[in-house]
Wavefront OBJ file of the C-alpha trace (Angstrom):
o trace
v 15.375 13.028 -17.573
v 18.725 11.999 -19.038
v 20.627 14.498 -16.869
v 18.977 12.866 -13.727
v 20.335 9.696 -14.889
v 24.102 10.827 -15.243
v 25.514 9.657 -11.876
v 28.781 11.395 -12.356
v 27.149 14.952 -12.194
v 26.066 14.477 -8.391
v 29.027 12.051 -7.793
v 31.342 14.905 -8.534
v 29.815 17.223 -6.565
v 29.973 15.163 -3.422
v 33.772 14.277 -3.752
v 34.396 18.218 -4.360
v 32.183 19.102 -1.103
v 34.331 16.034 0.699
v 37.951 17.354 -0.550
v 36.944 21.113 0.067
v 36.146 20.218 3.677
v 39.524 18.473 4.264
v 41.245 21.593 2.500
v 39.514 23.985 5.040
v 40.776 22.242 7.834
v 38.509 19.478 8.760
v 39.726 16.020 10.274
v 37.524 14.184 8.535
v 34.005 14.585 6.262
v 31.496 12.800 4.398
v 29.061 14.254 1.926
v 25.733 12.776 0.340
v 24.348 13.984 -2.954
v 20.889 13.051 -4.103
v 18.606 13.512 -7.095
v 14.713 12.562 -7.038
v 11.747 12.944 -9.571
v 8.644 11.841 -8.333
v 4.971 12.040 -9.847
v 1.650 11.265 -8.868
v -2.406 11.081 -9.762
v -5.477 10.719 -8.682
v -8.762 9.897 -9.757
v -12.262 9.909 -8.385
v -15.314 8.689 -10.665
v -12.883 8.485 -13.398
v -11.844 11.906 -13.708
v -8.500 13.063 -12.699
v -8.498 14.896 -9.196
v -4.678 15.138 -8.752
v -1.505 15.359 -10.941
v 1.580 16.430 -9.126
v 5.212 16.384 -10.146
v 8.424 17.302 -8.193
v 11.939 17.412 -8.921
v 14.655 17.999 -5.880
v 18.433 18.163 -5.795
v 19.979 17.911 -2.516
v 23.598 17.748 -0.762
v 24.433 17.267 2.605
v 28.182 17.738 4.261
v 29.325 16.520 7.605
v 32.465 17.410 8.877
v 34.810 16.567 11.967
v 37.496 18.435 13.921
v 38.951 17.225 17.102
v 35.897 15.442 18.179
v 33.470 18.250 17.145
v 31.021 17.849 14.393
v 28.539 20.065 12.129
v 26.631 19.526 9.405
v 25.253 21.340 6.485
v 22.759 20.803 3.590
v 21.897 22.758 0.481
v 20.182 22.517 -2.827
v 22.593 21.235 -5.462
v 24.864 23.314 -7.168
v 27.228 23.300 -9.820
v 29.298 26.346 -8.873
v 32.586 25.075 -7.401
v 33.284 28.200 -5.794
v 29.821 27.751 -3.950
v 30.243 24.170 -2.862
v 33.617 25.274 -1.112
v 32.237 28.306 0.461
v 29.761 25.884 2.036
v 32.521 23.361 3.116
v 34.243 26.253 4.948
v 31.019 27.520 6.766
v 30.693 23.674 7.769
v 34.491 23.778 9.315
v 33.850 26.964 10.871
v 30.656 25.654 12.419
v 32.444 22.529 13.898
v 35.115 24.847 15.403
v 32.340 26.463 17.414
v 30.525 23.170 18.200
v 30.761 21.102 21.558
v 32.623 17.765 21.456
v 30.290 14.779 21.052
v 32.332 11.763 22.007
v 30.508 9.481 19.743
v 30.048 10.948 16.532
v 32.167 9.406 13.921
v 32.844 8.725 10.012
v 32.552 4.565 9.804
v 35.948 3.053 10.480
v 38.018 2.483 6.980
v 37.886 -1.258 8.056
v 34.112 -1.044 7.993
v 33.743 0.002 4.561
v 32.459 -1.500 1.556
v 35.358 -1.985 -1.138
v 34.310 0.498 -3.730
v 34.643 -2.170 -6.779
v 32.092 -4.602 -5.166
v 29.186 -1.657 -5.017
v 28.307 -2.041 -8.872
v 27.959 -5.914 -8.343
v 25.720 -5.542 -5.370
v 23.558 -3.034 -7.109
v 22.996 -5.494 -10.086
v 22.250 -8.186 -7.504
v 19.495 -6.288 -5.619
v 17.760 -4.933 -8.656
v 16.859 -1.666 -6.908
v 15.780 0.276 -10.098
v 13.591 0.079 -13.309
v 14.376 2.356 -15.875
v 11.008 2.305 -17.212
v 9.328 5.648 -16.268
v 5.606 5.653 -16.612
v 3.759 8.678 -18.353
v 1.268 10.680 -16.679
v -1.514 8.580 -18.668
v 0.005 5.207 -17.740
v -0.336 6.357 -13.996
v -4.066 7.595 -14.539
v -4.800 4.275 -16.115
v -3.563 2.326 -13.217
v -5.667 4.629 -10.868
v -8.826 4.237 -13.103
v -8.384 0.298 -13.352
v -8.105 0.092 -9.451
v -11.205 2.665 -9.150
v -13.176 0.666 -11.534
v -12.625 -2.965 -9.999
v -13.482 -1.290 -6.835
v -16.972 -0.058 -8.146
v -17.551 -3.337 -9.981
v -18.126 -5.028 -6.633
v -21.809 -5.344 -5.498
v -22.401 -3.193 -2.569
v -19.881 -0.490 -3.119
v -21.849 2.812 -3.325
v -19.093 5.272 -4.235
v -15.502 5.686 -4.882
v -13.230 7.003 -2.181
v -10.499 7.743 -4.889
v -7.957 6.019 -6.533
v -4.061 7.057 -6.774
v -0.705 5.905 -8.708
v 2.623 7.502 -8.065
v 6.107 6.977 -9.344
v 9.580 7.583 -7.784
v 12.777 7.684 -9.221
v 16.136 8.768 -7.382
v 19.833 8.323 -7.380
v 22.088 8.888 -4.428
v 25.967 9.298 -3.957
v 27.823 9.078 -0.697
v 31.379 10.022 -0.696
v 33.921 10.009 2.465
v 37.316 11.276 3.176
v 38.273 7.615 4.087
v 38.083 6.720 0.365
v 34.627 5.420 0.012
v 32.870 6.287 -3.088
v 29.084 4.514 -3.909
v 25.979 5.456 -5.875
v 22.973 3.786 -7.000
v 19.421 4.412 -8.498
v 16.406 3.410 -6.825
v 12.666 3.143 -8.045
v 9.085 2.762 -6.461
v 5.951 2.533 -8.272
v 2.290 1.946 -6.386
v -1.037 2.463 -6.831
v -4.359 2.272 -4.410
v -7.994 2.215 -4.390
v -10.472 3.358 -1.674
v -13.906 1.744 -2.014
v -16.936 3.151 0.090
v -19.949 0.773 0.737
v -23.516 0.927 2.453
v -25.720 4.056 2.499
v -26.777 6.976 4.885
v -25.212 6.590 8.506
v -23.885 2.900 7.581
v -21.307 3.560 5.298
v -18.051 1.845 5.425
v -14.415 2.092 3.867
v -11.616 0.225 3.015
v -8.701 0.114 1.039
v -6.115 -1.996 -1.125
v -2.872 -1.226 -2.746
v 0.202 -2.418 -4.596
v 3.730 -1.375 -4.448
v 6.910 -2.474 -6.088
v 10.393 -1.437 -7.139
v 9.608 -2.515 -10.632
v 6.510 -1.965 -12.669
v 6.477 -5.684 -13.554
v 5.700 -6.700 -10.128
v 2.905 -4.901 -9.412
v -0.508 -6.567 -9.039
v -3.440 -6.072 -11.680
v -5.238 -2.877 -11.063
v -8.744 -4.108 -11.326
v -7.593 -7.136 -8.702
v -6.620 -4.385 -6.242
v -9.709 -2.292 -6.682
v -11.783 -5.285 -6.148
v -10.320 -6.522 -3.005
v -10.666 -2.699 -1.752
v -14.391 -3.303 -2.583
v -14.627 -6.689 -0.881
v -13.124 -5.289 2.020
v -15.385 -2.192 2.345
v -18.555 -4.627 1.575
v -17.613 -7.029 4.554
v -17.426 -4.355 6.961
v -21.072 -2.944 6.414
v -23.338 -3.106 9.672
v -20.705 -3.642 12.021
v -21.716 -4.974 15.515
v -20.130 -4.118 19.078
v -18.183 -6.227 21.189
v -18.700 -6.928 24.985
v -15.344 -6.180 26.882
v -13.348 -8.966 27.966
v -10.237 -11.277 27.108
v -10.129 -12.653 23.787
v -7.701 -14.657 21.472
v -6.662 -11.849 18.708
v -5.714 -12.585 15.210
v -4.066 -9.647 13.385
v -4.181 -10.263 9.311
v -0.936 -9.406 7.838
v -1.425 -5.922 6.561
v -1.680 -4.851 10.422
v 0.405 -7.555 11.936
v 3.283 -5.917 10.317
v 2.661 -3.213 12.719
v 3.741 -5.362 15.679
v 7.095 -6.045 14.033
v 7.529 -2.397 13.743
v 6.779 -1.786 17.012
v 9.646 -4.326 17.987
v 12.115 -2.634 15.602
v 11.654 0.701 17.294
v 12.269 -0.928 20.852
v 15.690 -2.394 19.324
v 17.056 0.505 17.655
v 20.059 1.686 19.038
v 18.888 5.663 19.722
v 16.259 3.955 21.830
v 18.580 1.710 23.575
v 21.467 4.438 24.103
v 18.598 6.665 25.492
v 17.249 3.963 28.093
v 13.782 4.780 26.418
v 13.071 0.957 25.395
v 11.105 -1.343 27.306
v 13.379 -4.129 25.200
v 16.947 -2.523 26.566
v 17.500 -5.109 28.991
v 16.829 -7.918 26.761
v 19.886 -8.405 24.647
v 20.650 -12.306 24.530
v 17.656 -13.287 26.076
v 14.372 -15.005 24.946
v 11.774 -12.352 23.835
v 9.563 -14.747 21.280
v 8.495 -18.093 21.542
v 10.899 -20.917 20.328
v 11.303 -21.200 16.576
v 10.384 -17.609 15.865
v 13.043 -15.718 13.747
v 13.101 -11.916 12.817
v 15.490 -10.942 10.013
v 16.532 -7.722 8.411
v 17.921 -8.097 4.658
v 19.012 -5.371 2.630
v 19.922 -7.645 -0.044
v 16.650 -8.978 -0.971
v 16.121 -8.895 -4.635
v 13.868 -5.854 -5.850
v 13.210 -5.332 -1.789
v 11.197 -1.981 -1.362
v 14.164 -1.567 1.373
v 17.004 -2.907 -0.475
v 20.427 -1.066 -0.719
v 23.919 -1.910 -1.500
v 25.369 0.114 1.304
v 24.609 1.898 4.334
v 24.165 5.480 4.902
v 27.953 5.337 5.898
v 29.511 3.402 2.919
v 29.207 -0.080 5.413
v 28.433 -3.271 3.255
v 24.594 -4.031 3.862
v 24.127 -7.739 4.927
v 21.543 -9.724 5.998
v 21.048 -9.515 9.949
v 19.461 -12.371 12.132
v 17.757 -9.994 14.878
v 15.845 -12.704 16.565
v 16.849 -16.576 16.397
v 14.590 -19.330 17.661
v 12.906 -16.223 20.158
v 16.088 -15.079 21.106
v 17.137 -11.241 20.761
v 20.414 -11.113 18.997
v 21.158 -7.851 17.946
v 20.450 -4.012 18.466
v 19.836 -1.701 14.962
v 23.100 0.151 14.798
v 25.041 2.739 12.996
v 28.447 3.717 13.992
v 27.587 6.548 16.545
v 25.117 4.504 18.670
v 27.153 1.375 18.267
v 30.141 3.706 19.852
v 27.938 4.757 22.581
v 26.807 1.167 23.568
v 30.394 -0.171 23.324
v 29.419 -2.371 20.218
v 30.268 -2.491 16.361
v 28.073 -1.017 14.025
v 26.068 -3.815 11.816
v 25.446 -1.307 8.638
v 22.107 -0.110 9.403
v 22.708 3.472 8.961
v 20.044 5.210 7.167
v 20.057 9.028 5.744
v 17.842 11.702 4.663
v 20.362 14.624 5.087
v 23.900 15.054 6.780
v 23.359 12.890 9.855
v 22.899 9.111 9.603
v 20.327 7.269 11.910
v 19.791 3.634 12.683
v 16.855 1.928 11.145
v 15.704 -1.345 9.406
v 15.752 -2.023 5.585
v 13.524 -5.210 4.675
v 12.306 -6.318 8.001
v 10.705 -9.807 8.077
v 9.101 -11.986 10.655
v 9.629 -15.560 9.150
v 6.255 -17.599 8.962
v 4.909 -20.650 10.921
v 3.685 -23.875 9.951
v 0.034 -23.345 10.294
v -2.331 -21.797 7.851
v -4.318 -18.476 8.198
v -7.350 -20.903 8.676
v -5.865 -23.329 11.018
v -5.212 -20.164 13.432
v -8.964 -19.274 13.130
v -10.003 -23.003 13.457
v -8.393 -22.995 16.603
v -10.083 -19.933 18.233
v -13.343 -20.699 20.194
v -14.077 -16.826 21.156
v -11.670 -14.137 19.545
v -11.531 -11.308 17.024
v -9.659 -11.093 13.923
v -8.045 -7.547 13.344
v -7.957 -5.870 9.783
v -7.541 -2.379 10.750
v -5.712 -0.393 13.403
v -6.270 3.255 14.486
v -4.129 5.688 16.588
v -0.508 5.118 17.645
v -1.320 4.154 21.678
v 2.208 2.273 22.131
v 4.577 3.381 24.908
v 8.155 2.764 23.761
v 9.162 2.739 27.099
v 6.877 0.355 29.034
v 5.797 -1.449 26.093
v 2.068 -0.909 27.047
v -0.066 -1.219 23.999
v -3.618 0.215 23.200
v -4.995 0.900 19.850
v -8.542 1.283 18.338
v -9.501 -1.559 15.866
v -11.985 -2.923 13.611
v -12.349 -6.542 12.035
v -14.416 -9.554 12.811
v -15.698 -11.625 15.479
v -14.619 -15.382 15.656
v -17.013 -17.890 16.707
v -16.306 -21.596 17.330
v -13.265 -21.293 14.766
v -15.116 -19.277 11.942
v -15.296 -15.699 11.108
v -18.428 -14.206 11.884
v -20.034 -10.587 12.122
v -18.093 -7.455 11.414
v -17.152 -5.438 14.561
v -16.009 -1.888 14.918
v -15.206 0.572 17.676
v -13.306 -1.729 20.033
v -9.904 -1.201 21.643
v -7.379 -3.979 21.971
v -4.607 -3.847 24.758
v -1.821 -5.448 26.060
v 2.027 -5.215 26.810
v 4.145 -5.742 23.853
v 6.859 -7.857 26.186
v 3.597 -10.231 26.908
v 2.311 -9.976 23.523
v 5.706 -10.884 21.904
v 6.339 -13.718 24.148
v 2.684 -15.550 22.861
v 3.213 -14.606 19.192
v 1.784 -17.545 16.940
v 2.658 -16.918 13.165
v 0.775 -18.376 10.401
v 2.197 -19.524 6.929
v 0.861 -16.438 4.561
v 3.904 -14.226 4.485
v 3.695 -11.794 1.589
v 6.401 -9.181 0.746
v 4.261 -6.060 -0.051
v 6.115 -3.711 1.965
v 9.451 -2.977 3.785
v 8.150 -4.595 6.665
v 6.156 -7.781 6.285
v 4.637 -10.485 8.534
v 1.962 -13.279 8.140
v -1.121 -13.569 10.066
v -0.323 -13.473 14.032
v -2.123 -15.169 16.906
v -2.066 -13.480 20.468
v -3.818 -15.325 22.935
v -5.532 -13.661 25.742
v -5.401 -9.919 24.906
v -7.713 -7.288 26.415
v -10.593 -5.900 24.176
v -12.731 -2.981 25.193
v -16.069 -2.696 23.644
v -19.623 -1.887 24.923
l 1 2 3 4 5 6 7 8 9 10 11 12 13 14 15 16 17 18 19 20 21 22 23 24 25 26 27 28 29 30 31 32 33 34 35 36 37 38 39 40 41 42 43 44 45 46 47 48 49 50 51 52 53 54 55 56 57 58 59 60 61 62 63 64 65 66 67 68 69 70 71 72 73 74 75 76 77 78 79 80 81 82 83 84 85 86 87 88 89 90 91 92 93 94 95 96 97 98 99 100 101 102 103 104 105 106 107 108 109 110 111 112 113 114 115 116 117 118 119 120 121 122 123 124 125 126 127 128 129 130 131 132 133 134 135 136 137 138 139 140 141 142 143 144 145 146 147 148 149 150 151 152 153 154 155 156 157 158 159 160 161 162 163 164 165 166 167 168 169 170 171 172 173 174 175 176 177 178 179 180 181 182 183 184 185 186 187 188 189 190 191 192 193 194 195 196 197 198 199 200 201 202 203 204 205 206 207 208 209 210 211 212 213 214 215 216 217 218 219 220 221 222 223 224 225 226 227 228 229 230 231 232 233 234 235 236 237 238 239 240 241 242 243 244 245 246 247 248 249 250 251 252 253 254 255 256 257 258 259 260 261 262 263 264 265 266 267 268 269 270 271 272 273 274 275 276 277 278 279 280 281 282 283 284 285 286 287 288 289 290 291 292 293 294 295 296 297 298 299 300 301 302 303 304 305 306 307 308 309 310 311 312 313 314 315 316 317 318 319 320 321 322 323 324 325 326 327 328 329 330 331 332 333 334 335 336 337 338 339 340 341 342 343 344 345 346 347 348 349 350 351 352 353 354 355 356 357 358 359 360 361 362 363 364 365 366 367 368 369 370 371 372 373 374 375 376 377 378 379 380 381 382 383 384 385 386 387 388 389 390 391 392 393 394 395 396 397 398 399 400 401 402 403 404 405 406 407 408 409 410 411 412 413 414 415 416 417 418 419 420 421 422 423 424 425 426 427 428 429 430 431 432 433 434 435 436 437 438 439 440 441 442 443 444 445 446 447 448 449 450 451 452 453 454 455 456
């Protein structure tokens, strides 16, 4: 493990690849070197059911020659001769590639100052050096499962899992940027099954964090899974009609995810987004804000710099209901005639635009206030399927949850479909004040009036 934590090892290899590519004739180049260790365990009825561990070293090189681009990736090797040959191969590939007028390294003027990187890493605190043992992970999973089974009405366990990830990444470019950082993730979850025979229902709960100290208590998480499952027993049907719909936070964040996909620079450049003509226009009600903040302390999506070496700064995507920004990397920005806003991500050689910690800011009403204001509606706790058309904004998903009658939660419901159009849905969003930062995309409870609900 100490070798994994030695950043100098992968830093030297990334820089060597870039230098070898320039020596082989590339005009410019960048390289990403990464190391990762992950482990996961699973239990059912207290007994270990799964125990996996993986380690991965990878390197990726991107080269540019006279407007042409090529990329190559490999498992990390410490042999400088092999790295040099890989660089030569990438350069040869670039010479045979078609021209791409938009592919490029980030401009030198946009790159983060190398000296600032360690300060930013310290500020966002993305790494917990404490590495849990397999037995500690098993204890988390068992604790969550025990909490679920202790709930009256839970008939059996659907299993519990726990996992840990530790990774290190280095980015080096021929424009002079060199940055590196470690990140960690730890999580556990439990699934509970309630009821008997043909009337069984299941639900789950989880906790995830960058630092182990920020996790919720396992038995609490398990108890929430059990309570959610028992509440779903004997669901009723719903008459097809128009209803006010409230999405609980765990599913409300999916609506913000659909918004992020629609303003992704790739979708805009390809003309495949229903929001492509909405920049600078009002998309949400007045008072609504959506932010993307890579500097959030211990945020699950936080990072000190983006996948091209650009300083990661908070971004106001929506202010007072108005759409202000696309999500851009250098290539999509160039294609759209804009400037990158530091949202490049990377899982290999080629960057792509994506969000970091995406958040719909909370409203002023409580969740109970929203429920109390609904005479006849549905409260959604689970969504099924992926029925969203990114080009038209048409939305149709299977769902389950509870009826709302005269301002109060009533019987459980299932086997319904909720439908609408995201443009119209966004324009009617009313957020509650119950925002929690549990994932990389977070939203409070959301009310949308007048949605189509198909049932019996």
